[in-house]
Gaussian input, Z-matrix of N, CA and C with variables (Angstrom, degrees):
# hf/3-21g

backbone

0 1
 N
 C     1     B1
 C     2     B2     1     A1
 N     3     B3     2     A2     1     D1
 C     4     B4     3     A3     2     D2
 C     5     B5     4     A4     3     D3
 N     6     B6     5     A5     4     D4
 C     7     B7     6     A6     5     D5
 C     8     B8     7     A7     6     D6
 N     9     B9     8     A8     7     D7
 C    10    B10     9     A9     8     D8
 C    11    B11    10    A10     9     D9
 N    12    B12    11    A11    10    D10
 C    13    B13    12    A12    11    D11
 C    14    B14    13    A13    12    D12
 N    15    B15    14    A14    13    D13
 C    16    B16    15    A15    14    D14
 C    17    B17    16    A16    15    D15
 N    18    B18    17    A17    16    D16
 C    19    B19    18    A18    17    D17
 C    20    B20    19    A19    18    D18
 N    21    B21    20    A20    19    D19
 C    22    B22    21    A21    20    D20
 C    23    B23    22    A22    21    D21
 N    24    B24    23    A23    22    D22
 C    25    B25    24    A24    23    D23
 C    26    B26    25    A25    24    D24
 N    27    B27    26    A26    25    D25
 C    28    B28    27    A27    26    D26
 C    29    B29    28    A28    27    D27
 N    30    B30    29    A29    28    D28
 C    31    B31    30    A30    29    D29
 C    32    B32    31    A31    30    D30
 N    33    B33    32    A32    31    D31
 C    34    B34    33    A33    32    D32
 C    35    B35    34    A34    33    D33
 N    36    B36    35    A35    34    D34
 C    37    B37    36    A36    35    D35
 C    38    B38    37    A37    36    D36
 N    39    B39    38    A38    37    D37
 C    40    B40    39    A39    38    D38
 C    41    B41    40    A40    39    D39
 N    42    B42    41    A41    40    D40
 C    43    B43    42    A42    41    D41
 C    44    B44    43    A43    42    D42
 N    45    B45    44    A44    43    D43
 C    46    B46    45    A45    44    D44
 C    47    B47    46    A46    45    D45
 N    48    B48    47    A47    46    D46
 C    49    B49    48    A48    47    D47
 C    50    B50    49    A49    48    D48
 N    51    B51    50    A50    49    D49
 C    52    B52    51    A51    50    D50
 C    53    B53    52    A52    51    D51
 N    54    B54    53    A53    52    D52
 C    55    B55    54    A54    53    D53
 C    56    B56    55    A55    54    D54
 N    57    B57    56    A56    55    D55
 C    58    B58    57    A57    56    D56
 C    59    B59    58    A58    57    D57
 N    60    B60    59    A59    58    D58
 C    61    B61    60    A60    59    D59
 C    62    B62    61    A61    60    D60
 N    63    B63    62    A62    61    D61
 C    64    B64    63    A63    62    D62
 C    65    B65    64    A64    63    D63
 N    66    B66    65    A65    64    D64
 C    67    B67    66    A66    65    D65
 C    68    B68    67    A67    66    D66
 N    69    B69    68    A68    67    D67
 C    70    B70    69    A69    68    D68
 C    71    B71    70    A70    69    D69
 N    72    B72    71    A71    70    D70
 C    73    B73    72    A72    71    D71
 C    74    B74    73    A73    72    D72
 N    75    B75    74    A74    73    D73
 C    76    B76    75    A75    74    D74
 C    77    B77    76    A76    75    D75
 N    78    B78    77    A77    76    D76
 C    79    B79    78    A78    77    D77
 C    80    B80    79    A79    78    D78
 N    81    B81    80    A80    79    D79
 C    82    B82    81    A81    80    D80
 C    83    B83    82    A82    81    D81
 N    84    B84    83    A83    82    D82
 C    85    B85    84    A84    83    D83
 C    86    B86    85    A85    84    D84
 N    87    B87    86    A86    85    D85
 C    88    B88    87    A87    86    D86
 C    89    B89    88    A88    87    D87
 N    90    B90    89    A89    88    D88
 C    91    B91    90    A90    89    D89
 C    92    B92    91    A91    90    D90
 N    93    B93    92    A92    91    D91
 C    94    B94    93    A93    92    D92
 C    95    B95    94    A94    93    D93
 N    96    B96    95    A95    94    D94
 C    97    B97    96    A96    95    D95
 C    98    B98    97    A97    96    D96
 N    99    B99    98    A98    97    D97
 C   100   B100    99    A99    98    D98
 C   101   B101   100   A100    99    D99
 N   102   B102   101   A101   100   D100
 C   103   B103   102   A102   101   D101
 C   104   B104   103   A103   102   D102
 N   105   B105   104   A104   103   D103
 C   106   B106   105   A105   104   D104
 C   107   B107   106   A106   105   D105
 N   108   B108   107   A107   106   D106
 C   109   B109   108   A108   107   D107
 C   110   B110   109   A109   108   D108
 N   111   B111   110   A110   109   D109
 C   112   B112   111   A111   110   D110
 C   113   B113   112   A112   111   D111
 N   114   B114   113   A113   112   D112
 C   115   B115   114   A114   113   D113
 C   116   B116   115   A115   114   D114
 N   117   B117   116   A116   115   D115
 C   118   B118   117   A117   116   D116
 C   119   B119   118   A118   117   D117
 N   120   B120   119   A119   118   D118
 C   121   B121   120   A120   119   D119
 C   122   B122   121   A121   120   D120
 N   123   B123   122   A122   121   D121
 C   124   B124   123   A123   122   D122
 C   125   B125   124   A124   123   D123
 N   126   B126   125   A125   124   D124
 C   127   B127   126   A126   125   D125
 C   128   B128   127   A127   126   D126
 N   129   B129   128   A128   127   D127
 C   130   B130   129   A129   128   D128
 C   131   B131   130   A130   129   D129
 N   132   B132   131   A131   130   D130
 C   133   B133   132   A132   131   D131
 C   134   B134   133   A133   132   D132
 N   135   B135   134   A134   133   D133
 C   136   B136   135   A135   134   D134
 C   137   B137   136   A136   135   D135
 N   138   B138   137   A137   136   D136
 C   139   B139   138   A138   137   D137
 C   140   B140   139   A139   138   D138
 N   141   B141   140   A140   139   D139
 C   142   B142   141   A141   140   D140
 C   143   B143   142   A142   141   D141
 N   144   B144   143   A143   142   D142
 C   145   B145   144   A144   143   D143
 C   146   B146   145   A145   144   D144
 N   147   B147   146   A146   145   D145
 C   148   B148   147   A147   146   D146
 C   149   B149   148   A148   147   D147
 N   150   B150   149   A149   148   D148
 C   151   B151   150   A150   149   D149
 C   152   B152   151   A151   150   D150
 N   153   B153   152   A152   151   D151
 C   154   B154   153   A153   152   D152
 C   155   B155   154   A154   153   D153
 N   156   B156   155   A155   154   D154
 C   157   B157   156   A156   155   D155
 C   158   B158   157   A157   156   D156
 N   159   B159   158   A158   157   D157
 C   160   B160   159   A159   158   D158
 C   161   B161   160   A160   159   D159
 N   162   B162   161   A161   160   D160
 C   163   B163   162   A162   161   D161
 C   164   B164   163   A163   162   D162
 N   165   B165   164   A164   163   D163
 C   166   B166   165   A165   164   D164
 C   167   B167   166   A166   165   D165
 N   168   B168   167   A167   166   D166
 C   169   B169   168   A168   167   D167
 C   170   B170   169   A169   168   D168
 N   171   B171   170   A170   169   D169
 C   172   B172   171   A171   170   D170
 C   173   B173   172   A172   171   D171
 N   174   B174   173   A173   172   D172
 C   175   B175   174   A174   173   D173
 C   176   B176   175   A175   174   D174
 N   177   B177   176   A176   175   D175
 C   178   B178   177   A177   176   D176
 C   179   B179   178   A178   177   D177
 N   180   B180   179   A179   178   D178
 C   181   B181   180   A180   179   D179
 C   182   B182   181   A181   180   D180
 N   183   B183   182   A182   181   D181
 C   184   B184   183   A183   182   D182
 C   185   B185   184   A184   183   D183
 N   186   B186   185   A185   184   D184
 C   187   B187   186   A186   185   D185
 C   188   B188   187   A187   186   D186
 N   189   B189   188   A188   187   D187
 C   190   B190   189   A189   188   D188
 C   191   B191   190   A190   189   D189
 N   192   B192   191   A191   190   D190
 C   193   B193   192   A192   191   D191
 C   194   B194   193   A193   192   D192
 N   195   B195   194   A194   193   D193
 C   196   B196   195   A195   194   D194
 C   197   B197   196   A196   195   D195
 N   198   B198   197   A197   196   D196
 C   199   B199   198   A198   197   D197
 C   200   B200   199   A199   198   D198
 N   201   B201   200   A200   199   D199
 C   202   B202   201   A201   200   D200
 C   203   B203   202   A202   201   D201
 N   204   B204   203   A203   202   D202
 C   205   B205   204   A204   203   D203
 C   206   B206   205   A205   204   D204
 N   207   B207   206   A206   205   D205
 C   208   B208   207   A207   206   D206
 C   209   B209   208   A208   207   D207
 N   210   B210   209   A209   208   D208
 C   211   B211   210   A210   209   D209
 C   212   B212   211   A211   210   D210
 N   213   B213   212   A212   211   D211
 C   214   B214   213   A213   212   D212
 C   215   B215   214   A214   213   D213
 N   216   B216   215   A215   214   D214
 C   217   B217   216   A216   215   D215
 C   218   B218   217   A217   216   D216
 N   219   B219   218   A218   217   D217
 C   220   B220   219   A219   218   D218
 C   221   B221   220   A220   219   D219
 N   222   B222   221   A221   220   D220
 C   223   B223   222   A222   221   D221
 C   224   B224   223   A223   222   D222
 N   225   B225   224   A224   223   D223
 C   226   B226   225   A225   224   D224
 C   227   B227   226   A226   225   D225
 N   228   B228   227   A227   226   D226
 C   229   B229   228   A228   227   D227
 C   230   B230   229   A229   228   D228
 N   231   B231   230   A230   229   D229
 C   232   B232   231   A231   230   D230
 C   233   B233   232   A232   231   D231
 N   234   B234   233   A233   232   D232
 C   235   B235   234   A234   233   D233
 C   236   B236   235   A235   234   D234
 N   237   B237   236   A236   235   D235
 C   238   B238   237   A237   236   D236
 C   239   B239   238   A238   237   D237
 N   240   B240   239   A239   238   D238
 C   241   B241   240   A240   239   D239
 C   242   B242   241   A241   240   D240
 N   243   B243   242   A242   241   D241
 C   244   B244   243   A243   242   D242
 C   245   B245   244   A244   243   D243
 N   246   B246   245   A245   244   D244
 C   247   B247   246   A246   245   D245
 C   248   B248   247   A247   246   D246
 N   249   B249   248   A248   247   D247
 C   250   B250   249   A249   248   D248
 C   251   B251   250   A250   249   D249
 N   252   B252   251   A251   250   D250
 C   253   B253   252   A252   251   D251
 C   254   B254   253   A253   252   D252
 N   255   B255   254   A254   253   D253
 C   256   B256   255   A255   254   D254
 C   257   B257   256   A256   255   D255
 N   258   B258   257   A257   256   D256
 C   259   B259   258   A258   257   D257
 C   260   B260   259   A259   258   D258
 N   261   B261   260   A260   259   D259
 C   262   B262   261   A261   260   D260
 C   263   B263   262   A262   261   D261
 N   264   B264   263   A263   262   D262
 C   265   B265   264   A264   263   D263
 C   266   B266   265   A265   264   D264
 N   267   B267   266   A266   265   D265
 C   268   B268   267   A267   266   D266
 C   269   B269   268   A268   267   D267
 N   270   B270   269   A269   268   D268
 C   271   B271   270   A270   269   D269
 C   272   B272   271   A271   270   D270
 N   273   B273   272   A272   271   D271
 C   274   B274   273   A273   272   D272
 C   275   B275   274   A274   273   D273
 N   276   B276   275   A275   274   D274
 C   277   B277   276   A276   275   D275
 C   278   B278   277   A277   276   D276
 N   279   B279   278   A278   277   D277
 C   280   B280   279   A279   278   D278
 C   281   B281   280   A280   279   D279
 N   282   B282   281   A281   280   D280
 C   283   B283   282   A282   281   D281
 C   284   B284   283   A283   282   D282
 N   285   B285   284   A284   283   D283
 C   286   B286   285   A285   284   D284
 C   287   B287   286   A286   285   D285

   B1=1.4656
   B2=1.6180
   B3=1.2824
   B4=1.4320
   B5=1.4729
   B6=1.2775
   B7=1.4376
   B8=1.6221
   B9=1.2838
   B10=1.5080
   B11=1.4960
   B12=1.3768
   B13=1.4162
   B14=1.6096
   B15=1.3657
   B16=1.4090
   B17=1.5190
   B18=1.2983
   B19=1.4617
   B20=1.5132
   B21=1.2880
   B22=1.5179
   B23=1.4114
   B24=1.3404
   B25=1.4964
   B26=1.5499
   B27=1.2566
   B28=1.5283
   B29=1.5559
   B30=1.2521
   B31=1.5690
   B32=1.5058
   B33=1.2903
   B34=1.4779
   B35=1.6247
   B36=1.2877
   B37=1.4664
   B38=1.4959
   B39=1.2622
   B40=1.3697
   B41=1.5391
   B42=1.3559
   B43=1.4450
   B44=1.4757
   B45=1.3061
   B46=1.4802
   B47=1.5260
   B48=1.3276
   B49=1.5014
   B50=1.5838
   B51=1.3646
   B52=1.5185
   B53=1.5303
   B54=1.3038
   B55=1.4298
   B56=1.5312
   B57=1.2952
   B58=1.4797
   B59=1.5191
   B60=1.2907
   B61=1.4654
   B62=1.5591
   B63=1.3971
   B64=1.4264
   B65=1.5551
   B66=1.3341
   B67=1.4312
   B68=1.4623
   B69=1.3278
   B70=1.3503
   B71=1.5167
   B72=1.3649
   B73=1.4917
   B74=1.4845
   B75=1.3371
   B76=1.4011
   B77=1.5907
   B78=1.3622
   B79=1.3912
   B80=1.4842
   B81=1.3531
   B82=1.3907
   B83=1.5349
   B84=1.3602
   B85=1.5243
   B86=1.4898
   B87=1.3680
   B88=1.4577
   B89=1.4812
   B90=1.3611
   B91=1.4063
   B92=1.4169
   B93=1.3763
   B94=1.5174
   B95=1.4628
   B96=1.3353
   B97=1.4387
   B98=1.5710
   B99=1.3608
   B100=1.5417
   B101=1.6484
   B102=1.3060
   B103=1.4223
   B104=1.5320
   B105=1.2653
   B106=1.4997
   B107=1.4976
   B108=1.3465
   B109=1.4130
   B110=1.5694
   B111=1.3433
   B112=1.4770
   B113=1.4902
   B114=1.2452
   B115=1.5456
   B116=1.5068
   B117=1.3537
   B118=1.5366
   B119=1.5757
   B120=1.3190
   B121=1.4981
   B122=1.4232
   B123=1.3227
   B124=1.3807
   B125=1.5745
   B126=1.3511
   B127=1.3925
   B128=1.5213
   B129=1.2791
   B130=1.4859
   B131=1.5632
   B132=1.4476
   B133=1.4306
   B134=1.4191
   B135=1.2834
   B136=1.4848
   B137=1.4722
   B138=1.3814
   B139=1.4185
   B140=1.4834
   B141=1.3952
   B142=1.4120
   B143=1.5998
   B144=1.2997
   B145=1.4192
   B146=1.4977
   B147=1.3397
   B148=1.5280
   B149=1.5100
   B150=1.3691
   B151=1.4490
   B152=1.5327
   B153=1.3553
   B154=1.3231
   B155=1.5086
   B156=1.3518
   B157=1.3996
   B158=1.5628
   B159=1.3090
   B160=1.5109
   B161=1.4250
   B162=1.3504
   B163=1.4752
   B164=1.5618
   B165=1.2583
   B166=1.4616
   B167=1.6158
   B168=1.3901
   B169=1.4207
   B170=1.6082
   B171=1.2637
   B172=1.4517
   B173=1.5286
   B174=1.3487
   B175=1.4733
   B176=1.4728
   B177=1.3323
   B178=1.5142
   B179=1.5359
   B180=1.2939
   B181=1.4876
   B182=1.5318
   B183=1.3370
   B184=1.4568
   B185=1.5762
   B186=1.3693
   B187=1.3973
   B188=1.5323
   B189=1.3714
   B190=1.3970
   B191=1.4750
   B192=1.3495
   B193=1.4516
   B194=1.5826
   B195=1.3783
   B196=1.4483
   B197=1.5300
   B198=1.3270
   B199=1.4586
   B200=1.5307
   B201=1.2821
   B202=1.4502
   B203=1.5518
   B204=1.3346
   B205=1.4001
   B206=1.5737
   B207=1.2847
   B208=1.4929
   B209=1.6124
   B210=1.2338
   B211=1.4924
   B212=1.5311
   B213=1.3865
   B214=1.4231
   B215=1.5618
   B216=1.3287
   B217=1.3738
   B218=1.4747
   B219=1.2977
   B220=1.4467
   B221=1.5494
   B222=1.2899
   B223=1.4837
   B224=1.5804
   B225=1.2700
   B226=1.4710
   B227=1.5904
   B228=1.3056
   B229=1.3996
   B230=1.4881
   B231=1.3579
   B232=1.5241
   B233=1.5464
   B234=1.3199
   B235=1.4940
   B236=1.4808
   B237=1.4552
   B238=1.4142
   B239=1.4627
   B240=1.3686
   B241=1.4369
   B242=1.5308
   B243=1.3163
   B244=1.4097
   B245=1.5404
   B246=1.3143
   B247=1.3513
   B248=1.5033
   B249=1.3032
   B250=1.5607
   B251=1.5173
   B252=1.2456
   B253=1.5043
   B254=1.5328
   B255=1.3375
   B256=1.4630
   B257=1.4581
   B258=1.2835
   B259=1.4339
   B260=1.5229
   B261=1.2943
   B262=1.3925
   B263=1.4908
   B264=1.2749
   B265=1.5222
   B266=1.5938
   B267=1.2478
   B268=1.4718
   B269=1.4585
   B270=1.2446
   B271=1.5054
   B272=1.5221
   B273=1.3018
   B274=1.4864
   B275=1.5690
   B276=1.3549
   B277=1.4565
   B278=1.4590
   B279=1.3818
   B280=1.4715
   B281=1.3879
   B282=1.2989
   B283=1.5607
   B284=1.4313
   B285=1.3418
   B286=1.4905
   B287=1.4207
   A1=110.38
   A2=120.13
   A3=119.62
   A4=113.37
   A5=119.42
   A6=127.17
   A7=107.48
   A8=113.78
   A9=115.34
   A10=103.89
   A11=119.53
   A12=125.19
   A13=110.02
   A14=112.62
   A15=118.25
   A16=117.11
   A17=113.98
   A18=117.50
   A19=114.32
   A20=116.46
   A21=120.83
   A22=111.63
   A23=118.18
   A24=120.94
   A25=114.00
   A26=114.51
   A27=116.94
   A28=103.38
   A29=119.26
   A30=122.11
   A31=109.42
   A32=114.49
   A33=120.52
   A34=112.01
   A35=111.71
   A36=116.76
   A37=112.56
   A38=118.69
   A39=122.51
   A40=116.25
   A41=116.68
   A42=121.67
   A43=111.60
   A44=115.17
   A45=117.76
   A46=111.13
   A47=115.31
   A48=118.20
   A49=106.39
   A50=119.69
   A51=116.58
   A52=107.97
   A53=122.10
   A54=127.06
   A55=111.71
   A56=115.81
   A57=119.05
   A58=112.25
   A59=117.60
   A60=119.34
   A61=113.53
   A62=115.19
   A63=118.93
   A64=109.45
   A65=115.55
   A66=118.99
   A67=114.05
   A68=120.19
   A69=123.41
   A70=114.79
   A71=115.13
   A72=122.39
   A73=112.72
   A74=118.17
   A75=124.35
   A76=111.88
   A77=114.92
   A78=118.13
   A79=116.83
   A80=120.91
   A81=121.75
   A82=111.59
   A83=116.16
   A84=122.95
   A85=111.39
   A86=117.71
   A87=121.93
   A88=115.46
   A89=113.20
   A90=125.11
   A91=109.29
   A92=117.37
   A93=124.78
   A94=112.73
   A95=118.21
   A96=122.81
   A97=110.54
   A98=112.67
   A99=119.07
   A100=105.70
   A101=115.58
   A102=118.64
   A103=107.95
   A104=120.44
   A105=125.26
   A106=114.16
   A107=117.70
   A108=119.75
   A109=115.90
   A110=112.46
   A111=118.54
   A112=109.00
   A113=123.63
   A114=120.17
   A115=110.87
   A116=109.68
   A117=121.13
   A118=104.17
   A119=115.72
   A120=121.59
   A121=112.00
   A122=122.86
   A123=124.11
   A124=113.36
   A125=117.99
   A126=124.43
   A127=111.65
   A128=120.13
   A129=126.29
   A130=104.17
   A131=110.72
   A132=119.04
   A133=113.61
   A134=123.18
   A135=125.62
   A136=108.57
   A137=114.37
   A138=120.60
   A139=114.40
   A140=115.79
   A141=119.73
   A142=106.96
   A143=119.56
   A144=123.69
   A145=112.01
   A146=115.39
   A147=123.98
   A148=113.78
   A149=120.87
   A150=118.95
   A151=107.13
   A152=118.63
   A153=124.77
   A154=116.76
   A155=113.79
   A156=121.82
   A157=109.67
   A158=111.66
   A159=123.34
   A160=111.14
   A161=118.07
   A162=126.23
   A163=107.03
   A164=115.43
   A165=118.71
   A166=109.44
   A167=110.89
   A168=118.88
   A169=111.71
   A170=115.72
   A171=120.11
   A172=109.16
   A173=116.79
   A174=121.81
   A175=109.28
   A176=119.46
   A177=121.56
   A178=107.64
   A179=118.32
   A180=122.62
   A181=104.94
   A182=115.54
   A183=118.27
   A184=113.12
   A185=115.55
   A186=118.52
   A187=111.54
   A188=118.48
   A189=118.93
   A190=111.55
   A191=124.40
   A192=127.39
   A193=104.33
   A194=116.51
   A195=120.82
   A196=110.53
   A197=117.37
   A198=118.86
   A199=113.74
   A200=116.96
   A201=118.99
   A202=115.48
   A203=113.35
   A204=115.98
   A205=112.50
   A206=117.17
   A207=122.31
   A208=111.57
   A209=117.07
   A210=116.85
   A211=117.94
   A212=113.89
   A213=117.87
   A214=110.07
   A215=119.29
   A216=121.13
   A217=117.59
   A218=115.32
   A219=121.24
   A220=114.98
   A221=114.92
   A222=121.26
   A223=108.79
   A224=112.73
   A225=117.81
   A226=108.67
   A227=117.55
   A228=119.28
   A229=106.55
   A230=118.11
   A231=125.09
   A232=106.62
   A233=112.14
   A234=116.69
   A235=103.31
   A236=113.04
   A237=123.49
   A238=105.70
   A239=114.83
   A240=119.48
   A241=109.56
   A242=118.64
   A243=118.56
   A244=111.93
   A245=117.27
   A246=124.91
   A247=112.77
   A248=122.92
   A249=125.77
   A250=104.15
   A251=118.72
   A252=128.65
   A253=108.39
   A254=114.69
   A255=122.48
   A256=113.88
   A257=123.35
   A258=123.08
   A259=114.21
   A260=120.56
   A261=121.47
   A262=110.73
   A263=118.31
   A264=119.78
   A265=103.22
   A266=114.28
   A267=120.97
   A268=110.25
   A269=127.87
   A270=122.43
   A271=112.23
   A272=114.55
   A273=117.35
   A274=105.11
   A275=114.39
   A276=120.27
   A277=106.19
   A278=111.63
   A279=117.08
   A280=110.48
   A281=117.54
   A282=125.71
   A283=106.33
   A284=112.72
   A285=117.62
   A286=107.86
   D1=-36.57
   D2=176.61
   D3=-69.48
   D4=-32.59
   D5=176.35
   D6=-62.89
   D7=-42.06
   D8=-174.15
   D9=-68.37
   D10=-42.84
   D11=-177.02
   D12=-57.90
   D13=-48.01
   D14=175.15
   D15=-59.24
   D16=-42.02
   D17=174.20
   D18=-62.30
   D19=-43.67
   D20=174.71
   D21=-59.96
   D22=-44.82
   D23=177.36
   D24=-65.00
   D25=-33.86
   D26=-177.33
   D27=-75.43
   D28=-37.35
   D29=178.30
   D30=-62.14
   D31=-46.22
   D32=-177.78
   D33=-67.31
   D34=-36.24
   D35=174.33
   D36=-67.74
   D37=-38.59
   D38=171.83
   D39=-62.22
   D40=-36.09
   D41=173.57
   D42=-67.04
   D43=-42.44
   D44=179.41
   D45=-64.84
   D46=-40.09
   D47=-176.44
   D48=-68.90
   D49=-28.18
   D50=174.40
   D51=-69.81
   D52=-35.78
   D53=176.47
   D54=-61.73
   D55=-45.50
   D56=-179.45
   D57=-73.07
   D58=-31.76
   D59=174.51
   D60=-72.13
   D61=-31.72
   D62=176.58
   D63=-71.62
   D64=-41.01
   D65=174.65
   D66=-59.80
   D67=-46.72
   D68=178.45
   D69=-59.05
   D70=-44.12
   D71=177.05
   D72=-64.20
   D73=-36.98
   D74=179.87
   D75=-65.38
   D76=-48.40
   D77=174.22
   D78=-65.30
   D79=-34.99
   D80=174.60
   D81=-65.25
   D82=-36.53
   D83=-178.98
   D84=-85.40
   D85=-11.70
   D86=-170.59
   D87=54.75
   D88=42.26
   D89=-174.56
   D90=-100.45
   D91=96.55
   D92=-177.97
   D93=-58.81
   D94=-45.67
   D95=-178.82
   D96=-56.88
   D97=-50.49
   D98=-179.78
   D99=-62.47
   D100=-47.14
   D101=-179.93
   D102=-52.20
   D103=-55.26
   D104=-178.16
   D105=-60.27
   D106=-24.03
   D107=-177.31
   D108=-61.65
   D109=-15.13
   D110=178.08
   D111=-88.16
   D112=-1.99
   D113=-174.87
   D114=-124.51
   D115=148.18
   D116=177.02
   D117=-77.38
   D118=159.69
   D119=169.05
   D120=-55.28
   D121=-30.26
   D122=-174.74
   D123=-95.32
   D124=22.04
   D125=-174.49
   D126=-55.56
   D127=141.23
   D128=174.75
   D129=-136.32
   D130=115.01
   D131=-179.57
   D132=-115.26
   D133=133.10
   D134=179.13
   D135=-103.61
   D136=156.94
   D137=172.17
   D138=56.18
   D139=56.10
   D140=-167.24
   D141=-104.94
   D142=173.24
   D143=178.08
   D144=-58.89
   D145=116.15
   D146=179.15
   D147=67.14
   D148=5.08
   D149=-178.27
   D150=-142.60
   D151=153.40
   D152=173.86
   D153=-71.61
   D154=-33.21
   D155=-179.71
   D156=-164.19
   D157=153.17
   D158=171.15
   D159=-122.52
   D160=132.03
   D161=-177.57
   D162=-114.03
   D163=113.39
   D164=172.56
   D165=93.03
   D166=162.10
   D167=-174.21
   D168=-70.93
   D169=-31.49
   D170=-176.01
   D171=-67.18
   D172=-43.45
   D173=177.66
   D174=-67.03
   D175=-41.95
   D176=-177.83
   D177=-67.49
   D178=-36.96
   D179=179.28
   D180=-59.91
   D181=-56.10
   D182=-177.63
   D183=-52.42
   D184=-40.68
   D185=177.90
   D186=-60.97
   D187=-44.99
   D188=-178.47
   D189=-71.90
   D190=-27.37
   D191=176.57
   D192=-65.32
   D193=-48.82
   D194=-177.41
   D195=-64.94
   D196=-41.85
   D197=177.33
   D198=-63.26
   D199=-54.83
   D200=177.40
   D201=-58.86
   D202=-36.64
   D203=178.87
   D204=-73.07
   D205=-22.41
   D206=178.84
   D207=-76.82
   D208=-13.44
   D209=-168.64
   D210=-74.61
   D211=-20.22
   D212=-179.44
   D213=59.37
   D214=-127.78
   D215=175.27
   D216=-88.72
   D217=-1.97
   D218=175.01
   D219=-59.86
   D220=142.32
   D221=175.25
   D222=-110.68
   D223=132.45
   D224=179.56
   D225=-109.49
   D226=120.06
   D227=-179.30
   D228=-113.71
   D229=114.65
   D230=-179.28
   D231=-90.25
   D232=130.46
   D233=172.49
   D234=-132.63
   D235=148.96
   D236=174.75
   D237=-113.84
   D238=135.98
   D239=179.72
   D240=-79.38
   D241=-141.61
   D242=175.70
   D243=-65.69
   D244=128.55
   D245=-174.48
   D246=-85.97
   D247=126.73
   D248=179.75
   D249=-119.26
   D250=122.06
   D251=178.90
   D252=-114.15
   D253=126.74
   D254=173.42
   D255=-116.81
   D256=130.09
   D257=-178.68
   D258=123.40
   D259=172.97
   D260=-179.42
   D261=-129.06
   D262=-10.16
   D263=176.89
   D264=-167.20
   D265=-173.61
   D266=178.68
   D267=-63.88
   D268=127.46
   D269=-1.53
   D270=-84.36
   D271=143.90
   D272=172.25
   D273=-130.71
   D274=158.92
   D275=179.28
   D276=-117.65
   D277=154.23
   D278=169.26
   D279=-148.76
   D280=156.28
   D281=173.22
   D282=-141.48
   D283=152.22
   D284=177.99
   D285=-161.14

């Protein structure tokens, strides 16, 4: 039973790592479509760039467009430190 739990957690961590990698690449490339591929239509994000919260994908997309558009020649490199995943299926949370 413990082995099954560890396998499930490893698979979930791998899935989350793919999300964080996709996020980092999208930011580096300023690719709004790829950035948004990480989020559901019903996304709710708190403490965002220039706003306390964003409700829904259209607001979040607008934030990303504004953010990427404001960068000029600056490059943003996103890194995630040690990844911690809690949960066994959707929903799961992670921080890094």
